[in-house]
N, CA, C, O and the ligand as a Tripos MOL2 file, in Angstrom:
@<TRIPOS>MOLECULE
protein
  245   243    62     0     0
PROTEIN
NO_CHARGES

@<TRIPOS>ATOM
      1 N          97.3890  -28.4280  -35.4360 N.3       1 MET1
      2 CA         95.8930  -28.0830  -35.1200 C.3       1 MET1
      3 C          95.9510  -26.8280  -34.2710 C.2       1 MET1
      4 O          96.8370  -26.5590  -33.4600 O.2       1 MET1
      5 N          94.8280  -26.0560  -34.5840 N.am      2 ARG2
      6 CA         94.7400  -24.7580  -33.7600 C.3       2 ARG2
      7 C          93.7670  -24.9820  -32.6460 C.2       2 ARG2
      8 O          92.8180  -25.7490  -32.8040 O.2       2 ARG2
      9 N          93.9820  -24.3010  -31.4570 N.am      3 LEU3
     10 CA         93.1860  -24.4900  -30.2700 C.3       3 LEU3
     11 C          92.8130  -23.1370  -29.7720 C.2       3 LEU3
     12 O          93.6060  -22.1970  -29.7190 O.2       3 LEU3
     13 N          91.5690  -23.0880  -29.4120 N.am      4 PHE4
     14 CA         91.0520  -21.9040  -28.7700 C.3       4 PHE4
     15 C          90.2950  -22.2240  -27.4030 C.2       4 PHE4
     16 O          89.3460  -23.0070  -27.4040 O.2       4 PHE4
     17 N          90.7140  -21.6310  -26.2940 N.am      5 GLU5
     18 CA         90.0390  -21.8340  -25.0710 C.3       5 GLU5
     19 C          89.3820  -20.6630  -24.6920 C.2       5 GLU5
     20 O          89.9420  -19.5760  -24.5530 O.2       5 GLU5
     21 N          88.1420  -20.8940  -24.5170 N.am      6 CYS6
     22 CA         87.3070  -19.6200  -24.2340 C.3       6 CYS6
     23 C          87.6670  -19.0170  -22.8800 C.2       6 CYS6
     24 O          87.4930  -17.8140  -22.6820 O.2       6 CYS6
     25 N          88.0970  -19.7130  -22.0720 N.am      7 GLY7
     26 CA         88.5580  -19.2090  -20.7030 C.3       7 GLY7
     27 C          89.6470  -18.1660  -20.7640 C.2       7 GLY7
     28 O          89.8350  -17.4340  -19.7910 O.2       7 GLY7
     29 N          90.3930  -18.0590  -21.8920 N.am      8 SER8
     30 CA         91.4320  -17.1760  -22.0920 C.3       8 SER8
     31 C          90.6790  -15.7220  -22.3710 C.2       8 SER8
     32 O          91.2900  -14.6750  -22.1560 O.2       8 SER8
     33 N          89.5460  -15.7250  -22.7780 N.am      9 LEU9
     34 CA         88.7740  -14.4930  -23.1920 C.3       9 LEU9
     35 C          87.6110  -14.4270  -22.2080 C.2       9 LEU9
     36 O          87.3610  -13.3030  -21.7720 O.2       9 LEU9
     37 N          86.9060  -15.3760  -21.8130 N.am     10 VAL10
     38 CA         85.9430  -15.2250  -20.7180 C.3      10 VAL10
     39 C          86.3130  -16.1560  -19.5500 C.2      10 VAL10
     40 O          86.1300  -17.3720  -19.4990 O.2      10 VAL10
     41 N          86.8830  -15.3360  -18.5950 N.am     11 PRO11
     42 CA         87.2340  -16.1890  -17.3400 C.3      11 PRO11
     43 C          86.2720  -17.0640  -16.7280 C.2      11 PRO11
     44 O          85.1840  -16.5910  -16.3990 O.2      11 PRO11
     45 N          86.5240  -18.2510  -16.5370 N.am     12 GLY12
     46 CA         85.6070  -19.2490  -15.8720 C.3      12 GLY12
     47 C          84.9410  -20.1190  -16.8370 C.2      12 GLY12
     48 O          84.3740  -21.1380  -16.4420 O.2      12 GLY12
     49 N          84.9680  -19.7740  -18.1670 N.am     13 CYS13
     50 CA         84.3000  -20.6200  -19.2040 C.3      13 CYS13
     51 C          85.2700  -21.7160  -19.6350 C.2      13 CYS13
     52 O          86.4040  -21.3990  -19.9950 O.2      13 CYS13
     53 N          84.8680  -23.0200  -19.6160 N.am     14 ASP14
     54 CA         85.7200  -24.0110  -19.9060 C.3      14 ASP14
     55 C          85.5140  -24.7200  -21.2620 C.2      14 ASP14
     56 O          85.9960  -25.8340  -21.4670 O.2      14 ASP14
     57 N          84.7900  -24.0550  -22.1820 N.am     15 TRP15
     58 CA         84.5850  -24.3800  -23.5560 C.3      15 TRP15
     59 C          85.8490  -24.1260  -24.3570 C.2      15 TRP15
     60 O          86.5540  -23.1330  -24.1790 O.2      15 TRP15
     61 N          86.0780  -25.0030  -25.1810 N.am     16 HIS16
     62 CA         87.2280  -24.9340  -26.1090 C.3      16 HIS16
     63 C          86.9040  -25.5860  -27.4270 C.2      16 HIS16
     64 O          85.9600  -26.3710  -27.5120 O.2      16 HIS16
     65 N          87.6740  -25.2740  -28.4720 N.am     17 THR17
     66 CA         87.4520  -25.8670  -29.8300 C.3      17 THR17
     67 C          88.7490  -26.0020  -30.4460 C.2      17 THR17
     68 O          89.6850  -25.2920  -30.0790 O.2      17 THR17
     69 N          88.8650  -26.8300  -31.3200 N.am     18 ARG18
     70 CA         90.0680  -27.1210  -32.2000 C.3      18 ARG18
     71 C          89.6230  -27.1850  -33.7160 C.2      18 ARG18
     72 O          88.5590  -27.6840  -34.0830 O.2      18 ARG18
     73 N          90.4110  -26.7130  -34.4150 N.am     19 ALA19
     74 CA         90.2300  -26.8440  -35.9510 C.3      19 ALA19
     75 C          91.5440  -26.7730  -36.7090 C.2      19 ALA19
     76 O          92.5260  -26.4690  -36.0320 O.2      19 ALA19
     77 N          91.7050  -26.9810  -37.8770 N.am     20 ASP20
     78 CA         93.0070  -26.8480  -38.5370 C.3      20 ASP20
     79 C          93.1390  -25.4880  -39.2170 C.2      20 ASP20
     80 O          94.1310  -25.2440  -39.9040 O.2      20 ASP20
     81 N          92.2480  -24.6760  -39.0560 N.am     21 ASN21
     82 CA         92.4980  -23.3360  -39.5810 C.3      21 ASN21
     83 C          91.7400  -22.2790  -38.7400 C.2      21 ASN21
     84 O          90.7220  -22.5690  -38.1120 O.2      21 ASN21
     85 N          92.2400  -21.1420  -38.7550 N.am     22 ASP22
     86 CA         91.8290  -20.0550  -37.7260 C.3      22 ASP22
     87 C          90.4990  -19.6070  -38.1340 C.2      22 ASP22
     88 O          89.7260  -19.3150  -37.2220 O.2      22 ASP22
     89 N          90.0900  -19.5000  -39.3500 N.am     23 ALA23
     90 CA         88.7880  -19.0170  -39.9520 C.3      23 ALA23
     91 C          87.6450  -20.0800  -39.3420 C.2      23 ALA23
     92 O          86.5250  -19.6690  -39.0400 O.2      23 ALA23
     93 N          87.9550  -21.2080  -39.2190 N.am     24 GLU24
     94 CA         86.9430  -22.2360  -38.6760 C.3      24 GLU24
     95 C          86.8190  -22.0050  -37.1530 C.2      24 GLU24
     96 O          85.7010  -22.0360  -36.6410 O.2      24 GLU24
     97 N          87.8840  -21.7820  -36.4350 N.am     25 ILE25
     98 CA         87.8860  -21.5260  -35.0260 C.3      25 ILE25
     99 C          86.9510  -20.3610  -34.7340 C.2      25 ILE25
    100 O          86.0020  -20.4430  -33.9540 O.2      25 ILE25
    101 N          87.3110  -19.1950  -35.4630 N.am     26 VAL26
    102 CA         86.6090  -17.9480  -35.2960 C.3      26 VAL26
    103 C          85.1720  -18.1870  -35.6540 C.2      26 VAL26
    104 O          84.3760  -17.5740  -34.9430 O.2      26 VAL26
    105 N          84.7040  -18.8780  -36.5200 N.am     27 ARG27
    106 CA         83.2880  -19.1270  -36.8540 C.3      27 ARG27
    107 C          82.6300  -19.8340  -35.6630 C.2      27 ARG27
    108 O          81.5190  -19.5020  -35.2520 O.2      27 ARG27
    109 N          83.3740  -20.8420  -35.1140 N.am     28 ARG28
    110 CA         82.7420  -21.6630  -34.0410 C.3      28 ARG28
    111 C          82.6930  -20.6130  -32.7860 C.2      28 ARG28
    112 O          81.6430  -20.4390  -32.1670 O.2      28 ARG28
    113 N          83.8170  -19.9730  -32.4790 N.am     29 VAL29
    114 CA         83.7770  -19.1850  -31.3540 C.3      29 VAL29
    115 C          82.6750  -18.2060  -31.2840 C.2      29 VAL29
    116 O          82.0410  -18.0130  -30.2470 O.2      29 VAL29
    117 N          82.4260  -17.5190  -32.5190 N.am     30 VAL30
    118 CA         81.3840  -16.5500  -32.7130 C.3      30 VAL30
    119 C          80.1270  -17.1310  -32.3990 C.2      30 VAL30
    120 O          79.3470  -16.4460  -31.7370 O.2      30 VAL30
    121 N          79.7640  -18.3630  -32.7850 N.am     31 ASP31
    122 CA         78.6020  -19.1420  -32.4870 C.3      31 ASP31
    123 C          78.4420  -19.3550  -31.1290 C.2      31 ASP31
    124 O          77.3290  -19.2370  -30.6160 O.2      31 ASP31
    125 N          79.5790  -19.7030  -30.3870 N.am     32 HIS32
    126 CA         79.5630  -19.9450  -28.9550 C.3      32 HIS32
    127 C          79.2850  -18.6870  -28.3460 C.2      32 HIS32
    128 O          78.4260  -18.6850  -27.4640 O.2      32 HIS32
    129 N          79.8680  -17.5800  -28.6570 N.am     33 MET33
    130 CA         79.7030  -16.2090  -27.9820 C.3      33 MET33
    131 C          78.1560  -15.9470  -28.0240 C.2      33 MET33
    132 O          77.5790  -15.4150  -27.0760 O.2      33 MET33
    133 N          77.5260  -16.3360  -29.1420 N.am     34 ARG34
    134 CA         76.2050  -15.9230  -29.3140 C.3      34 ARG34
    135 C          75.2160  -16.7540  -28.3550 C.2      34 ARG34
    136 O          74.3960  -16.2690  -27.5750 O.2      34 ARG34
    137 N          75.4900  -18.1790  -28.5970 N.am     35 GLN35
    138 CA         74.6140  -18.9240  -27.8310 C.3      35 GLN35
    139 C          74.8670  -18.9610  -26.3520 C.2      35 GLN35
    140 O          73.9000  -19.0990  -25.6020 O.2      35 GLN35
    141 N          76.1940  -18.8390  -25.8190 N.am     36 ASP36
    142 CA         76.4480  -19.2050  -24.4190 C.3      36 ASP36
    143 C          76.6580  -17.8210  -23.7710 C.2      36 ASP36
    144 O          76.3380  -17.6590  -22.5930 O.2      36 ASP36
    145 N          77.1450  -16.8980  -24.4430 N.am     37 HIS37
    146 CA         77.4230  -15.6300  -23.5540 C.3      37 HIS37
    147 C          76.6240  -14.4980  -24.0060 C.2      37 HIS37
    148 O          76.8990  -13.3750  -23.5840 O.2      37 HIS37
    149 N          75.5880  -14.6930  -24.8860 N.am     38 GLY38
    150 CA         74.5970  -13.7500  -25.1650 C.3      38 GLY38
    151 C          75.1120  -12.3990  -25.8480 C.2      38 GLY38
    152 O          74.6280  -11.2750  -25.7230 O.2      38 GLY38
    153 N          76.2700  -12.8180  -26.6400 N.am     39 GLU39
    154 CA         76.7640  -11.5910  -27.4790 C.3      39 GLU39
    155 C          76.1190  -11.6150  -28.7280 C.2      39 GLU39
    156 O          76.4780  -12.4100  -29.5960 O.2      39 GLU39
    157 N          75.1020  -10.7320  -28.9160 N.am     40 THR40
    158 CA         74.3280  -10.7380  -30.0350 C.3      40 THR40
    159 C          75.0790   -9.9230  -31.2750 C.2      40 THR40
    160 O          74.8770  -10.1820  -32.4620 O.2      40 THR40
    161 N          75.8950   -8.9900  -30.8380 N.am     41 ALA41
    162 CA         76.7490   -8.2030  -31.7600 C.3      41 ALA41
    163 C          78.1740   -8.5660  -31.6970 C.2      41 ALA41
    164 O          78.8400   -8.2390  -30.7150 O.2      41 ALA41
    165 N          78.6990   -9.2370  -32.7040 N.am     42 ILE42
    166 CA         80.1830   -9.4770  -32.7200 C.3      42 ILE42
    167 C          80.9200   -8.4010  -33.3220 C.2      42 ILE42
    168 O          80.8420   -8.2510  -34.5420 O.2      42 ILE42
    169 N          81.6200   -7.6380  -32.6270 N.am     43 ARG43
    170 CA         82.3900   -6.5310  -33.0290 C.3      43 ARG43
    171 C          83.7350   -7.0530  -33.5770 C.2      43 ARG43
    172 O          84.2430   -8.1150  -33.2180 O.2      43 ARG43
    173 N          84.2620   -6.2030  -34.4820 N.am     44 GLU44
    174 CA         85.5170   -6.3550  -35.2770 C.3      44 GLU44
    175 C          86.5590   -6.8030  -34.1320 C.2      44 GLU44
    176 O          87.2100   -7.8430  -34.2300 O.2      44 GLU44
    177 N          86.6620   -5.8820  -32.9860 N.am     45 ASN45
    178 CA         87.6550   -6.2240  -32.1500 C.3      45 ASN45
    179 C          87.5030   -7.5640  -31.4030 C.2      45 ASN45
    180 O          88.4710   -8.1160  -30.8800 O.2      45 ASN45
    181 N          86.3060   -8.0480  -31.3740 N.am     46 MET46
    182 CA         86.0590   -9.4050  -30.8520 C.3      46 MET46
    183 C          86.7270  -10.3920  -31.5950 C.2      46 MET46
    184 O          87.3300  -11.3140  -31.0460 O.2      46 MET46
    185 N          86.6530  -10.2500  -32.8300 N.am     47 VAL47
    186 CA         87.3430  -11.2130  -33.7080 C.3      47 VAL47
    187 C          88.7490  -11.1260  -33.5720 C.2      47 VAL47
    188 O          89.3890  -12.1770  -33.5900 O.2      47 VAL47
    189 N          89.4420   -9.8380  -33.4130 N.am     48 ASP48
    190 CA         90.7890   -9.7530  -33.1250 C.3      48 ASP48
    191 C          91.1470  -10.4450  -31.8620 C.2      48 ASP48
    192 O          92.1800  -11.1090  -31.7750 O.2      48 ASP48
    193 N          90.3390  -10.3060  -30.9180 N.am     49 ASN49
    194 CA         90.6540  -10.7930  -29.5240 C.3      49 ASN49
    195 C          90.6420  -12.3090  -29.6730 C.2      49 ASN49
    196 O          91.5230  -12.9450  -29.0950 O.2      49 ASN49
    197 N          89.6880  -12.9670  -30.4240 N.am     50 ILE50
    198 CA         89.6210  -14.3810  -30.7690 C.3      50 ILE50
    199 C          90.9910  -14.8890  -31.2070 C.2      50 ILE50
    200 O          91.6430  -15.7680  -30.6420 O.2      50 ILE50
    201 N          91.3350  -14.1940  -32.3160 N.am     51 LYS51
    202 CA         92.5400  -14.5160  -33.2000 C.3      51 LYS51
    203 C          93.7980  -14.4270  -32.3090 C.2      51 LYS51
    204 O          94.7390  -15.2100  -32.4430 O.2      51 LYS51
    205 N          93.7710  -13.4520  -31.4070 N.am     52 ALA52
    206 CA         95.0980  -13.2320  -30.6350 C.3      52 ALA52
    207 C          95.2010  -14.3740  -29.5500 C.2      52 ALA52
    208 O          96.2110  -14.5640  -28.8730 O.2      52 ALA52
    209 N          94.0710  -15.0920  -29.4670 N.am     53 ARG53
    210 CA         94.1380  -16.1270  -28.4110 C.3      53 ARG53
    211 C          94.1360  -17.5340  -28.8480 C.2      53 ARG53
    212 O          94.1860  -18.4780  -28.0600 O.2      53 ARG53
    213 N          94.0720  -17.6520  -30.2140 N.am     54 ILE54
    214 CA         94.3020  -19.0270  -30.8290 C.3      54 ILE54
    215 C          95.6870  -19.4060  -30.7350 C.2      54 ILE54
    216 O          96.5760  -18.6250  -31.0750 O.2      54 ILE54
    217 N          95.9340  -20.6150  -30.2740 N.am     55 VAL55
    218 CA         97.3190  -21.2280  -30.0780 C.3      55 VAL55
    219 C          97.3820  -22.4550  -30.9880 C.2      55 VAL55
    220 O          96.4470  -23.1730  -31.3430 O.2      55 VAL55
    221 N          98.6960  -22.5480  -31.2960 N.am     56 GLU56
    222 CA         99.0890  -23.8040  -32.1160 C.3      56 GLU56
    223 C          99.1860  -24.9850  -31.0880 C.2      56 GLU56
    224 O          99.9870  -24.9140  -30.1560 O.2      56 GLU56
    225 N          98.4400  -25.9760  -31.2440 N.am     57 GLU57
    226 CA         98.4520  -27.0700  -30.3350 C.3      57 GLU57
    227 C          99.5340  -28.0840  -30.8320 C.2      57 GLU57
    228 O          99.4070  -28.6910  -31.8950 O.2      57 GLU57
    229 N         100.5780  -28.2250  -30.0200 N.am     58 THR58
    230 CA        101.6930  -29.0490  -30.3360 C.3      58 THR58
    231 C         101.4870  -30.3420  -29.5200 C.2      58 THR58
    232 O         101.1330  -30.3860  -28.3420 O.2      58 THR58
    233 N         101.7670  -31.4020  -30.3370 N.am     59 LYS59
    234 CA        101.6880  -32.7140  -29.6500 C.3      59 LYS59
    235 C         103.0700  -33.3670  -29.8030 C.2      59 LYS59
    236 O         103.6450  -33.3690  -30.8910 O.2      59 LYS59
    237 N         103.6110  -33.9380  -28.6670 N.am     60 ALA60
    238 CA        104.6930  -34.6670  -28.8450 C.3      60 ALA60
    239 C         104.4790  -35.9880  -29.5120 C.2      60 ALA60
    240 O         103.7350  -36.8140  -28.9840 O.2      60 ALA60
    241 N         105.0630  -36.2270  -30.5980 N.am     61 ALA61
    242 CA        104.9760  -37.4530  -31.3900 C.3      61 ALA61
    243 C         105.5670  -38.4880  -30.7800 C.2      61 ALA61
    244 O         105.5800  -39.5950  -31.3180 O.2      61 ALA61
    245 ZN         82.7250  -19.3280  -23.4770 Zn       62 ZN62
@<TRIPOS>BOND
     1     1     2 1
     2     2     3 1
     3     3     4 2
     4     3     5 am
     5     5     6 1
     6     6     7 1
     7     7     8 2
     8     7     9 am
     9     9    10 1
    10    10    11 1
    11    11    12 2
    12    11    13 am
    13    13    14 1
    14    14    15 1
    15    15    16 2
    16    15    17 am
    17    17    18 1
    18    18    19 1
    19    19    20 2
    20    19    21 am
    21    21    22 1
    22    22    23 1
    23    23    24 2
    24    23    25 am
    25    25    26 1
    26    26    27 1
    27    27    28 2
    28    27    29 am
    29    29    30 1
    30    30    31 1
    31    31    32 2
    32    31    33 am
    33    33    34 1
    34    34    35 1
    35    35    36 2
    36    35    37 am
    37    37    38 1
    38    38    39 1
    39    39    40 2
    40    39    41 am
    41    41    42 1
    42    42    43 1
    43    43    44 2
    44    43    45 am
    45    45    46 1
    46    46    47 1
    47    47    48 2
    48    47    49 am
    49    49    50 1
    50    50    51 1
    51    51    52 2
    52    51    53 am
    53    53    54 1
    54    54    55 1
    55    55    56 2
    56    55    57 am
    57    57    58 1
    58    58    59 1
    59    59    60 2
    60    59    61 am
    61    61    62 1
    62    62    63 1
    63    63    64 2
    64    63    65 am
    65    65    66 1
    66    66    67 1
    67    67    68 2
    68    67    69 am
    69    69    70 1
    70    70    71 1
    71    71    72 2
    72    71    73 am
    73    73    74 1
    74    74    75 1
    75    75    76 2
    76    75    77 am
    77    77    78 1
    78    78    79 1
    79    79    80 2
    80    79    81 am
    81    81    82 1
    82    82    83 1
    83    83    84 2
    84    83    85 am
    85    85    86 1
    86    86    87 1
    87    87    88 2
    88    87    89 am
    89    89    90 1
    90    90    91 1
    91    91    92 2
    92    91    93 am
    93    93    94 1
    94    94    95 1
    95    95    96 2
    96    95    97 am
    97    97    98 1
    98    98    99 1
    99    99   100 2
   100    99   101 am
   101   101   102 1
   102   102   103 1
   103   103   104 2
   104   103   105 am
   105   105   106 1
   106   106   107 1
   107   107   108 2
   108   107   109 am
   109   109   110 1
   110   110   111 1
   111   111   112 2
   112   111   113 am
   113   113   114 1
   114   114   115 1
   115   115   116 2
   116   115   117 am
   117   117   118 1
   118   118   119 1
   119   119   120 2
   120   119   121 am
   121   121   122 1
   122   122   123 1
   123   123   124 2
   124   123   125 am
   125   125   126 1
   126   126   127 1
   127   127   128 2
   128   127   129 am
   129   129   130 1
   130   130   131 1
   131   131   132 2
   132   131   133 am
   133   133   134 1
   134   134   135 1
   135   135   136 2
   136   135   137 am
   137   137   138 1
   138   138   139 1
   139   139   140 2
   140   139   141 am
   141   141   142 1
   142   142   143 1
   143   143   144 2
   144   143   145 am
   145   145   146 1
   146   146   147 1
   147   147   148 2
   148   147   149 am
   149   149   150 1
   150   150   151 1
   151   151   152 2
   152   151   153 am
   153   153   154 1
   154   154   155 1
   155   155   156 2
   156   155   157 am
   157   157   158 1
   158   158   159 1
   159   159   160 2
   160   159   161 am
   161   161   162 1
   162   162   163 1
   163   163   164 2
   164   163   165 am
   165   165   166 1
   166   166   167 1
   167   167   168 2
   168   167   169 am
   169   169   170 1
   170   170   171 1
   171   171   172 2
   172   171   173 am
   173   173   174 1
   174   174   175 1
   175   175   176 2
   176   175   177 am
   177   177   178 1
   178   178   179 1
   179   179   180 2
   180   179   181 am
   181   181   182 1
   182   182   183 1
   183   183   184 2
   184   183   185 am
   185   185   186 1
   186   186   187 1
   187   187   188 2
   188   187   189 am
   189   189   190 1
   190   190   191 1
   191   191   192 2
   192   191   193 am
   193   193   194 1
   194   194   195 1
   195   195   196 2
   196   195   197 am
   197   197   198 1
   198   198   199 1
   199   199   200 2
   200   199   201 am
   201   201   202 1
   202   202   203 1
   203   203   204 2
   204   203   205 am
   205   205   206 1
   206   206   207 1
   207   207   208 2
   208   207   209 am
   209   209   210 1
   210   210   211 1
   211   211   212 2
   212   211   213 am
   213   213   214 1
   214   214   215 1
   215   215   216 2
   216   215   217 am
   217   217   218 1
   218   218   219 1
   219   219   220 2
   220   219   221 am
   221   221   222 1
   222   222   223 1
   223   223   224 2
   224   223   225 am
   225   225   226 1
   226   226   227 1
   227   227   228 2
   228   227   229 am
   229   229   230 1
   230   230   231 1
   231   231   232 2
   232   231   233 am
   233   233   234 1
   234   234   235 1
   235   235   236 2
   236   235   237 am
   237   237   238 1
   238   238   239 1
   239   239   240 2
   240   239   241 am
   241   241   242 1
   242   242   243 1
   243   243   244 2
@<TRIPOS>SUBSTRUCTURE
     1 MET1         2 RESIDUE 1 A MET
     2 ARG2         6 RESIDUE 1 A ARG
     3 LEU3        10 RESIDUE 1 A LEU
     4 PHE4        14 RESIDUE 1 A PHE
     5 GLU5        18 RESIDUE 1 A GLU
     6 CYS6        22 RESIDUE 1 A CYS
     7 GLY7        26 RESIDUE 1 A GLY
     8 SER8        30 RESIDUE 1 A SER
     9 LEU9        34 RESIDUE 1 A LEU
    10 VAL10       38 RESIDUE 1 A VAL
    11 PRO11       42 RESIDUE 1 A PRO
    12 GLY12       46 RESIDUE 1 A GLY
    13 CYS13       50 RESIDUE 1 A CYS
    14 ASP14       54 RESIDUE 1 A ASP
    15 TRP15       58 RESIDUE 1 A TRP
    16 HIS16       62 RESIDUE 1 A HIS
    17 THR17       66 RESIDUE 1 A THR
    18 ARG18       70 RESIDUE 1 A ARG
    19 ALA19       74 RESIDUE 1 A ALA
    20 ASP20       78 RESIDUE 1 A ASP
    21 ASN21       82 RESIDUE 1 A ASN
    22 ASP22       86 RESIDUE 1 A ASP
    23 ALA23       90 RESIDUE 1 A ALA
    24 GLU24       94 RESIDUE 1 A GLU
    25 ILE25       98 RESIDUE 1 A ILE
    26 VAL26      102 RESIDUE 1 A VAL
    27 ARG27      106 RESIDUE 1 A ARG
    28 ARG28      110 RESIDUE 1 A ARG
    29 VAL29      114 RESIDUE 1 A VAL
    30 VAL30      118 RESIDUE 1 A VAL
    31 ASP31      122 RESIDUE 1 A ASP
    32 HIS32      126 RESIDUE 1 A HIS
    33 MET33      130 RESIDUE 1 A MET
    34 ARG34      134 RESIDUE 1 A ARG
    35 GLN35      138 RESIDUE 1 A GLN
    36 ASP36      142 RESIDUE 1 A ASP
    37 HIS37      146 RESIDUE 1 A HIS
    38 GLY38      150 RESIDUE 1 A GLY
    39 GLU39      154 RESIDUE 1 A GLU
    40 THR40      158 RESIDUE 1 A THR
    41 ALA41      162 RESIDUE 1 A ALA
    42 ILE42      166 RESIDUE 1 A ILE
    43 ARG43      170 RESIDUE 1 A ARG
    44 GLU44      174 RESIDUE 1 A GLU
    45 ASN45      178 RESIDUE 1 A ASN
    46 MET46      182 RESIDUE 1 A MET
    47 VAL47      186 RESIDUE 1 A VAL
    48 ASP48      190 RESIDUE 1 A ASP
    49 ASN49      194 RESIDUE 1 A ASN
    50 ILE50      198 RESIDUE 1 A ILE
    51 LYS51      202 RESIDUE 1 A LYS
    52 ALA52      206 RESIDUE 1 A ALA
    53 ARG53      210 RESIDUE 1 A ARG
    54 ILE54      214 RESIDUE 1 A ILE
    55 VAL55      218 RESIDUE 1 A VAL
    56 GLU56      222 RESIDUE 1 A GLU
    57 GLU57      226 RESIDUE 1 A GLU
    58 THR58      230 RESIDUE 1 A THR
    59 LYS59      234 RESIDUE 1 A LYS
    60 ALA60      238 RESIDUE 1 A ALA
    61 ALA61      242 RESIDUE 1 A ALA
    62 ZN62       245 GROUP 0 **** ****
């Protein structure tokens, strides 16, 4: 499972999302940025910043 925590990009934000692929994470984060952070224009480097902060969530079985 892939995990993105918004606080790694926007300090103080505790929103996070999980998905099984990075494209879905990016889509959700872009929605969140628009709705909760007032980012009306999502630049290419924003997508890169998001991707750079997606982590693999490992669970001890
Ligand atoms: Zn946020």
